[in-house]
Residue, then its C-alpha position, 0 to 999 in steps of 0.5 A: m747238309k754235310a755229315v761224316v758216313f761210312h756205308e761198311h765197317g772198317g778203318t777210319d779209310v770208311l768215313k766219308y764228308e758226304e753231302i746228304s739230306e737233314p733230318t726229318i722230324g716227328p711230332k715229339d722231335v725237335l732238329f738242332k744244329v750240331r755246334a760241337l759233338g763229344m767223341n766216344r769209344n762206340d764211334l769206335w766200335a760202330r766203325e769196326g762192327l762188334p760180334g753179333i751186333k747189326f749196325p744200320m747202314p749207312h750210319i752216322s755215329g756221334s752220341d754226345a752232342a751240343g747244339v742250338i735247336e732250328q725246329i720243333g715237332e707239333a707235339v713237343e714240350g718246354f722247348r722252342v726253337g733257338d734254345e740251346i741243348l745237349v742230348h741225354s743219349w739213352i732212348s727207350c720206348r717210356s712205356c714199359q714197367a722198366c721206363t715207367s718205374g724210372q730204371e729205363y736202363f733196363c728197357r729192353e727196347g733201349k738203345i744208344w742214340g748214334f750208336l745203334t739208332g738209324p739209318l743216319d742217325g747221329a751227331y757227326a752232322e752239321y743237324a741231327k734229330i732227337s725226341y725232345f724227351n733227350a733234350i736238356p738244356k745246356p748248362e749257360n756256364l758251358s760252351f758247346a765243346e763242354a756241354a757235347s762231351i759231358s752227358m754221357v760221360l756223367l751218366t755212366v760215372w753218375h750211374q756207376l759210383v752213385s747208384r751202384a756203387e752207392i759211394k760214401p765220404g771217407e771211401d777209398v776208390l781205385i780209379w783205371g784211366a784215369g785219362s780217358g773221358i769217363g776217369c776225369v770225371a770220375i775223380q771229381v765225382a768221386k771227391l764230390f762225395g769225400a772219398r780218397v782216389i787211388a787213380t791210375a794212369g800210362t804217362e808221367e803227363k798223364l798222371e799229373r794230369a789225374c793229380q791236379m784234378g784231385a786224384d790223392l794218389a797217381l798209380n802208372h798202371y804199366t809199371d807200379d804194382i798196383v795192388k801192393r802200392v793200393k795196399e800201402f796207401t790204404g794200410k793193409k786195408g784195399v779200397e771200398v770200390v773199384f772204377e773198372h771200365v777197362g776189363e780183361a787188362t785190369w780185372e784180377r788186381s782189381v778183385l785184388s785191390l778190393a777191401f772186405g765188403g768192397r765193391l766192383v763196379i764196371c761199365g765197360n770192357t775195352t781191353g777185352f771181356e773174358a777175364k780171371t776171377d778167383l772165387r776165393f776172395v769174392f766169397n771170403k771177402q764178401l765182394s761185391l761185382l756191380g754191372s752198370h749201363q747207362g742210367n736214367k734222364a734223373e741222373l743226369l739231370e742230378g749231375l749236371k746240377f754240380v756241373k752247373q755249381g763249376l765242382i764238376k767240370p768237362v776237359v776238352w783235350d782237343t778239337f777237330p773240324l767235323m771233316e777231320a772225323a778220322q784223324a780225332q778217331e786215330m788220336m783216341y786209337a793212340g791213347k795221348h788224349f786226357g779227357n775228351i775229343v772234341l769234332i766242329p762242324 
C-alpha cells in the first residue's frame, strides 16, 4: 500500500510517499481502507519532534480517519466487513482503575493513535488498523471527509466545555482561534448549550465565518483590545468561561477576561507553554484554572448524537491527495484555513 512516512524529524521535506506492507491485524483489530483522514496539529509536532518525547520510527502520522472495514480479527465484536467507521484516537489499557471507572483519559499507558503509536501506525496511508474498541460507526449523514475531521476535535471540545467547564445556558464564553478545527466546533457546542459566544480570529474573512457559525461577537486577536471589548460586551462583567488552546500568546488576556468565579479551561499551547499569571486575580475573583486532555468514548458518542441531528457540523476547508501531504501541512502552518484540512488516499 501507499503511505506517507517519515524516518527522521525535520521539515515537510522528510515526508516520503512510499510503498509499504499493509498492517497485520490482531484478534481484536479491524483493518480498514482509509477513505479520508483529518489533519491535526499533532501531525506537525510529531514530524518536527518534541523535547523529551521519543517518537517510534519510521512513523506514520494521522489520528483522525474514516473508512470501510476490510478485515476483522476473530475476537472483534459488533463490526463486520463493509462497515463504515471513524476512529476514536485515544488508546488506553482498558484495565487500570482510570479506564474501568470511565476516566480513560487518565490512563498512564494512554496514547494518541497516529501520534505516539508505531512504528508505521497511523492514518496517512491507504489502509490502517485499529482496535475495534476504537472504531465508531460513521454517522450516515456525513461524508467520509466530514467524518474524518470530526472525531478528535469533537471529543476535545466536548470534554473541555461540557465535562470540565460545565458550560450552562446564558453564560458568556470566549473562544480563541475560531478558525481552527476545535474553534469551529467549540462555537457550535457553546451555542448548543445556550451560551453567548465571543470568538476571535486573525482575519476579516475568518471573523465573518465565525459569525456565520453562530458567534455573537467576533474580535480580531491581533488588532482588537480583547479584554476591553469583552468587558464592554458583557456589561463590565467578563465571561464565565474561556476556551483556551493557544497558550502563551493569549493566557494573560484570558485570565483578565474572566468574570468573578469564572473558569478558564485549556487543552493546548500552540504558541508556547510559559505563561504569566497575576495570582491576585485568581484568588480575589475565585477563578478556576482547568486542564483538559482528550476525553472518553462515552463523551464522543454523546457529542456524535448531535452531529447525527445536524446540530454540530464538521467544517472541511480543503482536501488534498495523500501524496500532497507536505503541501497540506504547509497550509496548516500558514494558518489561512478555517476548519479542517483533509487528505484523501
